[in-house]
N, C-alpha and C positions, 0 to 999 in steps of 0.2 A: 504494500500500500504506499502510495506517495505521502510523504509527511506534510502536513499542512500547518500553518500557524496556529490555526484555531483548534487543532487536536488537543493542545493543552490548555486552551482557555477555559475560564469559568466565567458564566454569564449570571449577572445581578439584574433581576427584573424589577423596575420601579412603576408603580401605580402613581403618576404624578400627582393626582388629586389628594392623595392620602399619605405622601411621604413627607414633605416639610414645607410649611407655609412661611413665607417671609415677610409678608405685608399685613398679617392680621385679618384677612378676610374669610378665614376659615377654610380656604382651599390652597392645597398644595401648589408649588408653582416651580418655574426653572431656577430662580434665584435661591429657592430653598434647597433644590438638589446640588447646586453649585456649593452651597455652603457645607454639604456632607461629603463632598468628594474626597476629603482626607480620610474620613471613616471608611468609605469604599476602598480606597488605595490600601489602607491598612488591613482590611480583610483579605486582600489579595486578588480581587476580581479584575478580569481583563476587558469585559464588555458590559455595558449597561443596555439592557433591553428597555426601551422608553415605550410604555403604552401610549396611544395616540394623543399628541398635544396640538393637532391641527384646529382650525376654526370649525366649531361644530355646535348645533343646537343642544347637544348633550341629551338627547333622548335616551342613547345608551352608553353614556360616560365617554363621548368621544369617537366611538365606533360608529358613528354617523356623521361622516366627514362632508363640510360644507365648501371647504377650501384646502387642498392639499398643499398649497404653497405658502400658507401663513399660519401663524402661531394663536391660538385662542388667547383673547386678552387676559382671561383669568390666569393663565399660565405665565404670560410675559409678552415678550415681543420677539422678533427674529434676531434682534441683537442679543437677547438674552440666550437665544438658542445657538447662536454662533459662538457666544462666550463659553456655554456649556461644553460644545464639541471642542473647543479649544483648551480650555481648562482640564477637561478629562484627558484629553490627548497629552498634555504636559505631564500627567500622572499615569501615563502608559495605559490609560482605559479608552477604549472605542465606544461609540454610541451605535445601538442597533435600532433603527427605525422602524415602528410598526406600520405596515403598509395594509390598508383596508381596500382591497382590490375588488372584492365579490359585490359590494353595494356602496352607495353614497347616502347622503342625508336628502330627504326630499326637498330640502332647501338649497341643494348645490345648484348653481347656475345651469348645469347640464340638464337636471331633472326640471327646473322651472321652465326652461325653454322647451323641453320635450313634452311639457304638459299644455302647451299653448294650443296646438293643434296637431292633427295627425300627420300633417305634412312637413312639420316642423324638421330641420336637418338633424336635431338631436333626438328625434323620436326613437331611432334605431338604438340609441345609447342604453335603452332599457327594455325590458321584456313586458309587451303588451299583448292582450289576447281580447277577443270577443267573448261575451258571456254566453252560456248555454242554457236555453229554456229559462231565460230571465234569472240565471243564478250564476255562480262563479264558474270559470272555464273549466275547474277540476276540482276533485276533493283535497287537493294538497294543502298541508297544514303548516303553519309558521312554527319554527322552533320555540317561539314565545308563546304559542297556544293560539287557536282560532285559524281562520282560513289565511292562506298565504296569498291570496288575491284581494286587491282593495279596488273598488269601483271608483273610476274617476268621471263625475259627472260631466264636466266640461266637454271632454273628447268621446264620451260614451264607451270607453273601455276599461277593462281592468288591468293593473299592473302587478307584477310579481314582488313579494317581499318575503323572503324566507325568514326574516327577523321582524322587527317592529314594521308597522305601517308606514313609518317615517324613514324607513332604511330600504328603499327600492333596490332591486337587484340589477346590476349592470349586465348588459348582453356582450358578451366576450366573443361571441362568433361575429361581431360586427367589427372589422379590422381597425377603424378609428378608436374604438373603445381600448384596444390593446395598446395602441400607439400612445394614446392620452396617459395611460398608466406608466408605460416606459418613460415618457417624458418626466413624470412625477419622480420617478426613481432616479433618472439622470440628474434632476435637480438637487436631490439630496446627496447623491454621491459627489456632486461638485461642492457641496457644503463640507465635504470631509468626513461624513460618516462612515463606519466600518462594517455595517450589516443591516440586513432587512429580515424582520419576522413578518410573515405573510399570514394575515387573518384568513381563516376558512378557506385556505387555497384549494382544498379538494372540491369545492362546489363550484368554481368559476366557469367550468366547461358543462353545466348543466344542460340537459335537454328535456325541457318540462313537458313537451308534446309525447315524448316516449317514456315518461315517468322516470327519467334518469336525473338524479339531483347531485349525487357526489360520483367523483372519478368518472366523469364523462368521456366518451371516446376520443375527443380531441383534447383532452387536458395536457397530455405529455407532449404534444405537438406544440401547444401554446407555451409551455415553460420552457422547451427547447428554444422556441423563438425569442422568449425573454432573456434567456441566457445569451444567445447569439447577438442580440441587439443591444444589450444593456450591461450584463454581468461578466461577460468574456474580458478578461484583463483588467477588471475594477478592482480587484483584491478586497473583495467585501465577502462576508460570510453570510449564507441564507439558511433560514429555517423556516418551514411552512407548517401551519397548523392543519392537521389533516386527520381529524378524529375517526373517520370512516375506514382508515387504510390498515390493511393487515400486512405481514412481514413481506409477502411476495411483492406486493404493491409498493412498500416502502422502498424496496431495492430498485424499482422503476424510477421513483422519485430521487433517489440519492446515489446510485451508482455512479462514480465520477465519470466513467466514460461516456455516459448518458447526457452529460452537461446540462443538468436541470437545477436542482436544489442541493445544498450540503447535508441538510437534516431535516427530519420533520418531526412534529409533536404527534404521537399516537396516543390514545387514550384508554387503550385495552386494559392497561392494568388499574385504571381509575374507575373502570365499570364493575370491578369485582365486588363491591359492596352494595350493589342494587339488585333487584329482582329481575332475573333474565328476561329480556323482552318488554320491560316495563320503562317506567322513566327514572331518572336518577333520583327522585324523591321516594321511591319505594325501596325501602332500605333492608338490607340483610347483612349479617356479620362476615367479615373477611374469613376466608378460609386460606391460611398461610400457604398450603400446598398449591393453590391456585395461583397465588403471586409467585411463588417459585417458578412454576411452569410458564407462566406469561413472561416475566422478565428474562427467564433463560432463553426461551424462544427467541426473544428480541436480541439478546446478546449473540446467540449462536447465528441467527439469521442474517445479521449485518456485520457479521465478524470479518468477511471477506471483501464485502462490496458494500458500500454505503457506511453510514455512521449514525450512532444512536444519540438521541439527546435524553439526558437523564433529569428526571423532575418529579417532585411531589406535589409541588404547590404552584399555582398561577392566580391570576386575578379572578379567575372563574371556579376555583376549586377551594374547599374548605381546608382549614390549617391541619397539616399532617399530624402533628403532635396530638391533637384532639380526635382526629380521624382513626389513626391506627396506632397511635401512641398512647400515652397516659399523661393527661394535661393537669395532674394534681400532684400527687406525692412523687411520681416517678418523671416528672417533666424533664429534668436535665438528662436523666438516663434513657429515655425513650427518644427524646429529641436528637441526642448524639448516636444512638443506635441507628435510627433511621438514616441519619447523614452518613454514618460509615458504611451502611449498606448500599447507598446509591452512589456515594462519591469514589468509591473503589471500584465500580464498574467500568467497562470500556464505553466511552461516549464523552459528549461534552455536558458538565453539569450545569442546571439552571437554579439559582437560589432566588426565591420571591421574597421581598422585602419583609423583614421581621422573622423569617425562618431562622436565621442565623442567631436570634435571641430566644426562639421558642415561643413565639407569639401564638395565641390560642384562638378557637372559635369563640364567638360571642353569643351570649344568650340574652338578647334584648327583652325587656318586659312585656312589650306588646308591638303590634305590627306597625304602629305609627313611627317607630324608630327606623324602619327599614326603608332603603332607598333603591334597591334593584328591581328593575322593570320585570324581569324574569320571575322573581320572588313573589312580587305583588300580583302578577298576572296568575301565577300558579294558585295562590291562596283564593283568588276570586273563583277559578274554576273548579276547584276542589270543594269549595263551600257548596257550589251550586250542585255539585255531583253526591252531596250528602256526607262528605268527610267531616269529622268534628274538628273544632279549632284546635283542640290539644293535639290531635293526630297531626295536623297540618304543621303545627308549632315544632313537633318533634323533628319532622322533616327539615324545617327551616333552620332549626338549630344544627342539624348535621351537615346540611348541604348548600344553604344560602350562599350565594356569591358574596354578599355583604360580609361574610365571615373573613374573607380576605380583604376586604376593603376598608376596615376601620383604621384610622389613622395610626401611622408608625408611632410606637411606645418609645420615646427618647429618655425621658427622666420622669420624676416624681412630680413636678409642677403640673399646675392646671392644664388639662388637656394633653398630658403626657410631653409637654414640650413641642407639641406639633404646631400649635397656633396661639396667639395672644388673644384670637377673636372667639367665635363661635363656630365650631368644625362642622362642616357639610353633612358629615354623619357622626355620630357620637362615638367617643373614644371607648374602648372596651374598659369596663371598670377595673379589670385586674391590673391596669398599668402602673398602679402604685407598687406591686410586687415584681412585674415583669416589665423590664425597660432597658434600654441600652446602658445607661450608666450604671444601673444596680448590676447587670450581667458582666461588665467589665471590672467591676470591684469584688466579684464573687470568686471565692476559691476555685468552685467548678463552674467556668464560664462556657456556656454554649458557643459564643461567638469566638472565644480562642480556641475551642476544638474545631470550628469550621476553619479557622485560621490555618491550624494543622493540616487537615485534610487537603486544602488547596495547595498548601506547599508540598505534600507528598506528590500530588499530581505535576508540579512544576519541576521538581527536583529527579523524578524517578520514571523512567520511560516504561516500566513494567506496569504502571496505573493507566498510562496512556495506551499503550500497545500490546499489553500482555494478554495471552489467550485466557477465556473465561472458562471454568467447568464448574457446574454445580455438583455439590456433594450430597451424598445420602446421609442423612442424619434423623435425629428425633423430630417428630412433627412440629414441635415449638420452635425449632432452631432453623434458621436460614444460613446455610454455610456454602462457601464456594471458594476456589482458588483463581489466581492470577498468575500466569507463568510466562516468563520472557528468558529464553537461553536456559541457563542452569540455574536461574533463581524463580523460586515459587512463593507467593504469599497466601496464606490462609486468612479468609475473612469469615468470622463465626458471630452470629448474632442471635441472641434470646429475644423472641418477638412477644414475651409474656412478661407479667407482673409477678410471677413466681420463680423460685429457685428451680432450675432444670438440670437433670443430670445430663451430661453430653460426653458419650464415649469417645467422640473424636479427640477432645482434650488429652486423652491419656495415649492417644496413638501419634500425636504430632511428632515429626522429627526434630532433632536438636535444631535450635534456633534462636532468634531473638524477638523480643515484643517490639512492634513497631509504633503501636498505638493501643490504648484502650480507654474506656470511659469510666473504669474504676481504677483506684490506685494499685491494688494488689489483685492479681488475676489467679485462675486456676485453683479454686477453692475446692479441693478433694474432688476433681473431675466435674465439677458443677459449673454452671453459669448462674449469676445473680439476675434479679429482674432487669430487663432489658439490657444486659451486659452485651458489650461488642468488644471484640479484639481483632487485631491485625497483626500476624505472626509470620515472620520472614525465615525460610529456610533455603539452603542449597541443595541441589539434587545432582 
């Protein structure tokens, strides 16, 4: 495999609205991010994936873009953006822009023009259809609930929106649409950014008349065209959100010789705690063996061709320490165990803001505290279907996207040091105990543990390029090896809050402890609650 600069990189995702407010309006902004660059440099990250900061009506917190070429005034100005790119670069950190290419806002000038009449030059930028029998063109549903078709009175047709009705889908089959997106990318490359994250990229080549939504037949042709016209020689790294993709399809996206994307985000592992065939709100406990099989399948599948993205969290997912760890008495142990398991795998790790200090899900007292359009729409639909308020709130506490969107917890001052004003969404009340300042002073610091994991990746080729092998162990333990040449590392993790006997510990070859989240390990061949060890041997 040809070695690339981003193979050793670690990405830190920022949700700008919730990271750091610099002017007291309760909304995070670019100057706030600039003020925290030293913190991120000390952590050791190489790239900042910035969720959208473009001009937007904020129907879906920036994933409804009305101008790709300017910054939303809430976040600052283009001069602030240029300063962020420059100051991050001075610290060896690149900026990864979030490109929302599947849809725009209905307030984007393209859609405003397209809506004027059926003959407008921009009409074909979007997906319009006649109704059938005085109803929608098809039964297709929006991901946010309800029909994916919205009737437009003025022109007498329906337009497609796979998300909110204020997020009309672009028509990628129309060449000027593709060129318009490529122009956006060229603009940001010229500003000095180092990467792109593509929102729901698996949906862009949809063929709605044939009921094909994800991975349309022309998708890879379009990605190859994008690479040819924009990415070739640009020295930027790309990752595409592709929730529908399996391993075989992932190779098509990411095999270097195909010249499409460098990585994708697959969500197969994050569907393991929902009822099969149902929605994410229909909860079931995680079975560790399922997680072993899925993560290993991706490690093996992309070992020779392609590249894995490694992540537990993002702005759409609940906090991992609450989801699959223990966010009370074993918060440090489970947060560091989950970090160990992920960061020692082959691929590029993504850290979501607050993950590095073990931030948790939030349990707001009532629905009025929630801001997420998906959460609020789900509540309305489920109440109508007869679910109880308590049942719905249980799902919200587990899976709402707002779990990830509460403000970053910096210190114990009001609003966790996020703002001097009133935050756009309430801070998690546990900020008094869980915050950056307190974690950095703690004897057992999650942040410092993340630093050590990141340094291992930077300093040792085995973490970046070593072969992965799942090990047979007790059902409560996830263990695997990484091997490069004559060196082998054992990564052994207890996924429970109980002491677990681990026969593997008694069989380990002579070697040395690289890292552990407990001070002294190997207690009588057992692992303590959420214990994780990295053991190095020669073969």
